[in-house]
C-alpha positions as CSV (number, residue, x, y, z in Angstrom):
1,M,16.1,53.4,13.7
2,K,16.3,50.3,12.2
3,V,16.5,49.7,8.4
4,A,16.1,46.1,6.7
5,F,18.2,46.0,3.5
6,L,17.0,43.0,1.2
7,S,20.8,42.8,-1.0
8,G,21.5,39.4,-1.9
9,S,25.3,40.4,-2.9
10,T,27.4,37.5,-3.4
11,H,30.7,38.4,-2.9
12,K,33.2,39.0,-0.2
13,I,34.5,42.4,-1.5
14,P,32.5,44.3,-4.2
15,R,33.2,43.7,-7.4
16,L,30.4,45.1,-9.7
17,G,28.7,48.1,-9.8
18,G,25.5,47.1,-8.4
19,E,27.1,45.6,-5.4
20,A,29.3,48.7,-5.0
21,R,26.1,50.8,-4.7
22,I,24.0,48.5,-2.3
23,Y,27.5,48.9,0.1
24,F,27.9,52.3,0.1
25,M,24.2,53.1,0.4
26,A,24.1,50.9,3.7
27,K,27.4,52.1,4.9
28,C,26.1,56.1,4.6
29,L,23.2,55.5,6.0
30,A,24.9,53.3,9.2
31,A,27.4,56.5,9.2
32,S,24.3,58.9,9.7
33,G,23.8,56.8,12.7
34,I,20.3,55.0,11.4
35,Q,21.0,50.5,12.5
36,V,21.1,48.9,8.6
37,D,20.9,44.9,8.5
38,L,21.9,43.6,5.6
39,F,20.3,40.3,4.6
40,G,21.6,38.6,2.2
41,S,25.2,39.9,1.6
42,T,28.7,38.3,2.2
43,F,30.9,41.2,2.3
44,S,33.8,40.6,4.7
45,D,33.6,41.1,8.2
46,E,36.1,44.3,7.9
47,L,33.7,45.9,5.5
48,I,30.8,45.9,8.1
49,G,31.3,48.7,10.6
50,P,29.5,50.4,13.2
51,N,25.7,50.2,13.1
52,M,25.7,47.5,10.6
53,S,25.5,43.9,10.6
54,Q,24.7,40.6,8.6
55,S,22.2,38.1,7.9
56,R,21.9,35.3,6.0
57,S,19.0,35.6,2.9
58,F,15.6,34.5,3.8
59,R,15.3,30.9,1.6
60,G,14.5,31.0,-1.6
61,W,14.1,35.1,-2.6
62,S,16.6,35.7,-5.3
63,G,14.5,36.6,-7.6
64,G,16.1,35.2,-11.0
65,D,14.3,34.2,-14.2
66,W,10.6,33.7,-12.7
67,Y,10.5,37.6,-11.2
68,P,8.5,39.0,-14.1
69,I,4.8,37.7,-13.6
70,S,4.5,34.3,-15.1
71,A,3.0,31.5,-14.0
72,R,6.4,30.4,-12.4
73,G,6.2,33.0,-9.9
74,I,3.2,31.5,-8.4
75,P,4.7,27.8,-6.7
76,T,7.7,29.8,-5.8
77,V,5.6,31.8,-3.6
78,V,3.4,28.7,-2.3
79,K,6.4,26.9,-1.9
80,N,8.2,29.6,0.4
81,A,5.2,30.3,2.4
82,P,6.6,28.8,5.9
83,S,9.8,31.7,4.6
84,L,7.6,34.0,4.1
85,V,5.6,33.7,7.9
86,H,9.3,33.6,9.6
87,Q,10.7,36.5,7.1
88,N,7.3,39.0,8.7
89,S,8.0,38.5,12.0
90,V,11.8,39.1,12.0
91,L,11.1,42.2,10.0
92,Q,8.4,43.4,12.3
93,G,11.7,44.4,14.6
94,Y,12.5,47.3,12.1
95,D,11.1,50.6,11.2
96,A,11.5,50.3,7.4
97,I,12.8,47.8,4.6
98,I,15.0,48.7,1.5
99,S,14.6,45.8,-1.3
100,E,16.0,45.2,-4.2
101,L,13.9,44.2,-7.6
102,G,15.2,41.0,-7.1
103,S,13.5,40.5,-3.7
104,A,10.7,42.4,-4.2
105,W,8.4,39.5,-4.5
106,Q,8.8,39.3,-0.5
107,G,7.8,43.4,0.0
108,L,4.6,42.0,-2.4
109,C,3.9,39.4,-0.3
110,L,4.4,41.1,2.9
111,K,3.3,44.4,2.6
112,P,-0.6,44.0,3.5
113,V,0.5,42.1,6.4
114,N,3.4,44.1,8.1
115,R,2.8,47.7,6.5
116,L,6.1,48.6,7.0
117,P,7.4,51.6,4.8
118,M,9.1,50.0,2.3
119,V,11.8,51.8,-0.5
120,L,12.8,49.8,-3.7
121,N,16.3,50.4,-5.0
122,E,16.6,50.6,-8.8
123,H,19.8,50.3,-10.4
124,N,18.4,50.8,-13.9
125,V,15.1,50.8,-15.5
126,E,15.1,47.1,-15.9
127,W,12.2,46.9,-18.2
128,H,13.8,49.5,-20.4
129,L,17.2,47.6,-20.4
130,M,16.0,44.6,-21.5
131,R,14.0,46.2,-24.2
132,Q,17.1,47.3,-25.7
133,Q,18.7,43.8,-25.1
134,E,15.9,42.4,-27.3
135,Q,16.7,45.6,-30.1
136,S,20.2,44.8,-30.2
137,L,20.3,40.8,-30.2
138,G,17.0,40.4,-32.5
139,R,15.1,37.7,-30.5
140,P,12.4,38.4,-27.7
141,F,12.9,38.9,-24.2
142,P,10.2,39.3,-21.9
143,W,10.7,42.8,-20.9
144,R,6.6,43.5,-21.2
145,R,6.0,41.3,-18.0
146,L,9.0,42.9,-16.6
147,R,7.4,46.3,-17.2
148,V,4.0,45.0,-15.7
149,Y,6.2,43.8,-12.8
150,E,7.8,46.9,-12.0
151,K,4.9,48.8,-12.3
152,V,3.3,46.2,-10.0
153,C,6.2,47.2,-7.5
154,H,6.2,50.6,-7.7
155,A,2.5,50.9,-7.1
156,T,3.4,48.8,-3.7
157,F,6.3,50.2,-2.2
158,D,6.2,53.8,-0.6
159,N,9.4,54.6,-2.5
160,V,11.2,54.0,-5.7
161,V,15.2,54.8,-5.5
162,V,16.7,55.6,-9.0
163,V,19.9,56.8,-10.4
164,S,19.2,59.8,-12.4
165,E,17.0,62.4,-13.4
166,L,16.5,60.2,-16.6
167,D,15.3,57.1,-14.8
168,R,12.9,59.3,-12.7
169,D,11.5,60.6,-16.0
170,I,11.2,57.2,-17.6
171,F,9.0,55.7,-14.7
172,E,7.2,58.8,-14.3
173,A,6.2,58.6,-17.7
174,D,5.2,55.6,-17.2
175,G,2.8,56.1,-14.6
176,T,4.8,55.9,-11.2
177,P,4.2,58.9,-9.5
178,G,7.1,62.0,-9.2
179,R,6.3,62.1,-5.4
180,K,7.2,58.6,-4.8
181,I,10.7,58.5,-6.8
182,T,14.2,59.5,-5.0
183,V,17.2,60.1,-7.1
184,V,19.9,58.6,-5.3
185,P,23.0,59.1,-7.8
186,N,25.9,56.6,-8.0
187,G,28.4,57.9,-6.3
188,V,32.4,56.9,-5.8
189,D,34.7,56.6,-3.0
190,L,36.9,59.3,-3.5
191,D,39.3,58.3,-1.0
192,T,40.0,55.0,-3.0
193,F,39.8,56.5,-6.3
194,S,42.1,59.1,-6.3
195,P,45.1,59.7,-9.0
196,A,47.8,57.6,-8.0
197,A,51.5,57.3,-9.5
198,G,52.8,55.0,-7.5
199,P,50.2,51.8,-8.3
200,R,50.4,53.0,-11.9
201,R,53.9,52.0,-12.2
202,E,53.5,48.6,-10.4
203,V,50.5,47.6,-12.4
204,R,52.4,49.0,-15.7
205,A,55.3,46.9,-14.3
206,R,53.3,43.8,-13.8
207,Y,52.2,43.9,-17.9
208,Q,55.9,44.9,-18.6
209,L,54.8,48.3,-20.0
210,E,56.9,51.1,-20.6
211,E,56.4,54.3,-18.8
212,E,55.7,56.2,-22.2
213,T,53.8,53.2,-24.0
214,P,50.2,54.7,-24.6
215,L,47.3,52.9,-22.5
216,L,43.6,52.3,-23.4
217,M,41.6,50.8,-20.9
218,Y,37.7,49.2,-21.0
219,M,36.4,48.3,-18.0
220,G,33.2,46.1,-17.4
221,S,31.9,42.3,-17.2
222,M,31.2,40.6,-20.4
223,K,28.2,39.0,-18.7
224,F,26.1,42.5,-19.2
225,F,24.9,42.6,-22.8
226,P,26.2,46.7,-23.2
227,N,29.8,45.8,-22.1
228,V,29.6,43.2,-24.9
229,D,28.4,45.5,-27.9
230,A,30.6,48.2,-26.7
231,V,34.0,45.7,-26.5
232,S,33.0,44.1,-30.0
233,S,33.0,47.8,-31.5
234,L,36.1,48.6,-29.6
235,L,38.0,45.4,-30.7
236,D,36.7,45.1,-34.3
237,V,36.8,49.4,-35.0
238,I,38.7,51.7,-32.7
239,Y,41.8,49.6,-31.5
240,P,42.9,48.3,-34.8
241,R,42.4,51.5,-36.6
242,A,43.8,53.6,-33.5
243,R,47.2,51.5,-33.7
244,T,47.6,52.7,-36.8
245,L,47.8,56.5,-35.7
246,V,49.6,55.9,-32.3
247,P,52.8,53.5,-32.6
248,N,52.7,50.9,-29.6
249,L,49.1,51.8,-28.1
250,R,47.9,49.1,-25.9
251,L,44.3,48.6,-24.8
252,M,43.6,47.0,-21.2
253,L,40.3,44.8,-20.6
254,T,39.7,44.8,-17.4
255,G,36.5,42.6,-15.7
256,P,35.0,39.1,-15.7
257,G,34.0,37.1,-19.1
258,Y,36.5,37.9,-21.2
259,E,37.9,34.3,-21.2
260,D,34.7,33.0,-22.6
261,A,33.7,35.8,-24.5
262,K,32.3,35.2,-28.3
263,V,34.6,38.1,-29.4
264,S,37.7,37.7,-31.1
265,I,40.7,39.1,-28.7
266,P,43.8,40.3,-30.1
267,K,47.3,38.8,-28.2
268,D,48.6,42.2,-27.5
269,V,45.5,43.2,-25.6
270,I,46.1,42.9,-21.9
271,L,43.0,41.3,-20.1
272,T,43.3,41.2,-16.1
273,G,40.1,39.4,-15.4
274,S,37.7,40.3,-12.5
275,V,39.3,43.0,-10.0
276,E,37.5,43.7,-6.9
277,H,35.9,47.3,-6.9
278,F,38.9,48.5,-3.7
279,S,41.5,47.2,-5.9
280,M,40.2,48.4,-9.4
281,P,42.1,52.3,-8.6
282,P,45.7,51.2,-9.9
283,Y,44.7,49.6,-12.6
284,I,42.5,53.0,-14.1
285,N,45.7,55.0,-13.0
286,A,48.0,52.8,-15.1
287,S,45.8,53.8,-18.4
288,D,46.8,57.0,-20.0
289,I,43.3,57.4,-21.7
290,C,40.0,55.6,-21.0
291,V,37.0,55.1,-23.7
292,A,33.4,54.1,-23.5
293,P,31.7,53.0,-26.8
294,L,28.4,52.3,-25.3
295,R,25.6,52.2,-27.8
296,Y,23.0,50.4,-24.8
297,G,22.2,51.0,-20.7
298,S,20.2,51.9,-18.6
299,G,21.1,53.9,-15.2
300,T,24.5,55.4,-15.0
301,R,27.3,53.6,-15.7
302,H,30.4,53.4,-12.4
303,K,32.8,53.4,-14.8
304,I,32.5,56.8,-15.9
305,I,32.9,58.6,-12.3
306,E,35.4,56.0,-11.3
307,W,37.6,56.7,-14.2
308,M,36.8,60.9,-13.3
309,A,37.6,60.4,-10.4
310,C,41.0,58.7,-10.9
311,G,42.0,61.9,-13.3
312,K,42.1,60.1,-16.5
313,P,40.9,61.7,-19.7
314,I,37.4,59.9,-21.5
315,I,36.5,59.1,-24.2
316,A,32.5,58.3,-24.2
317,T,29.6,58.3,-26.1
318,R,26.1,60.0,-24.8
319,K,24.5,56.9,-24.1
320,A,27.6,55.8,-21.7
321,V,27.4,59.3,-19.4
322,E,23.5,59.0,-19.3
323,G,22.3,60.9,-16.3
324,I,25.7,62.2,-15.1
325,E,25.9,66.1,-16.2
326,V,29.1,66.2,-17.9
327,T,30.2,68.7,-20.5
328,S,31.9,67.8,-23.6
329,G,35.7,69.6,-24.2
330,D,35.6,70.4,-20.0
331,N,35.7,67.0,-17.8
332,L,35.9,64.4,-20.9
333,I,35.0,64.5,-24.9
334,L,31.8,62.9,-25.8
335,E,31.8,61.4,-29.7
336,D,28.7,58.7,-30.8
337,N,30.4,58.4,-33.9
338,L,32.5,55.2,-33.0
339,D,34.7,55.8,-36.4
340,Q,35.8,59.2,-34.9
341,Y,37.7,57.6,-32.1
342,P,40.7,56.3,-33.6
343,S,41.3,59.9,-34.2
344,L,40.1,61.2,-30.7
345,I,42.4,59.0,-29.4
346,S,45.4,60.1,-31.6
347,N,45.0,63.8,-30.9
348,L,44.5,62.9,-27.4
349,W,47.5,61.1,-26.8
350,R,49.5,63.8,-28.8
351,D,48.3,66.2,-26.7
352,P,49.3,65.8,-22.8
353,L,48.1,69.4,-21.7
354,L,44.7,68.3,-23.1
355,R,45.1,65.6,-21.3
356,N,45.9,66.9,-17.9
357,R,43.2,69.5,-18.1
358,L,40.8,67.4,-18.6
359,G,41.8,64.5,-16.4
360,E,42.2,67.5,-13.5
361,N,38.3,69.2,-14.4
362,A,37.0,65.5,-14.3
363,R,38.5,65.1,-10.6
364,V,37.2,68.3,-9.8
365,F,33.5,67.2,-11.1
366,V,32.9,64.4,-9.2
367,E,34.4,65.8,-5.8
368,K,31.8,68.5,-5.8
369,T,29.0,66.1,-6.9
370,Y,29.9,62.0,-6.9
371,G,31.1,61.3,-3.2
372,W,29.0,58.9,-1.6
373,E,27.8,60.9,1.5
374,A,26.3,63.6,-0.5
375,C,24.6,61.1,-3.2
376,V,23.1,58.9,-0.1
377,A,21.7,62.2,1.7
378,P,18.7,62.3,0.2
379,L,17.4,58.9,1.1
380,E,18.5,58.9,4.9
381,R,15.9,62.4,4.2
382,F,13.1,59.8,3.1
383,L,13.7,57.5,6.1
384,R,13.8,59.7,8.5
385,S,10.5,61.2,7.4
386,V,8.9,57.8,7.8
């Protein structure tokens, strides 16, 4: 079986959660014996294994600002008509197509011609996320047009892949038939993301942190508005108050965009910059407590299952763990009142037995549920059934 995956990932090594999802979905399908050709990705050659290949993207089809239904979409379709004709001839050689939302216009245009089975890979409920952005920032965003666009895509595609039962419920309530939806959770590479003392010491030495220095961690791109909001709360409320309760407490922020962010970052906060996906575990292991004071978001947060895989104690809001079946007090601590975070951090730091228990339980939890092979299995079954 041959599958074309219209992906559009731009980094040689996955950096963001969406890129990691694309890569591991393709890798797991390929490991099952399906030939997966990635169109538009630029992953390093050493990441491309058996039954995988990469090709250049079809010209001009990255989605971008015009993908919600608008007049801007029409000239784009006309301009790229020759590319569509070429693309149709290429894709006729495949048994099925998987597409990201940013590439879905291709499927909408070609489905009436090629009639191939098509799967839409949804990382979030995008219109729902954009509506939250409007509510958060207090200025209008075109989420209504995006909502219509997603509905059109769902009506045209044969199957819609979502990351959680919660996303399934939102789409189903909005009119997408449940029979067309497959849940493929975001997973974690359990071999790469695991507890490790050696890398912990190396990272802490790099930033001149003594072993007994307590270290908080948050990770995420500051180009994504839920992270901007969470980091603002972390820097304005949580970290300053927690420092009065925990002597020598430090904070590490990992991800792109912090240098240009419109937030005031104290000099003692460690900024690691952007870290590639496979290089992230040492930074996680260097921390003592991970915090996720997220108030907005959609889909599921990769950071949560990656922290859990590394055996870290976590304090998070319910929004941060949305779609992940965690249990507060067993494998992490859930708290929506951000004013409570400083005392929770202090209590957790002063109770190493609790930290160890939460971390160990978190690791066991993801081992049972969130390995990538198990997560991608439902998609494999669907593809083999068409």
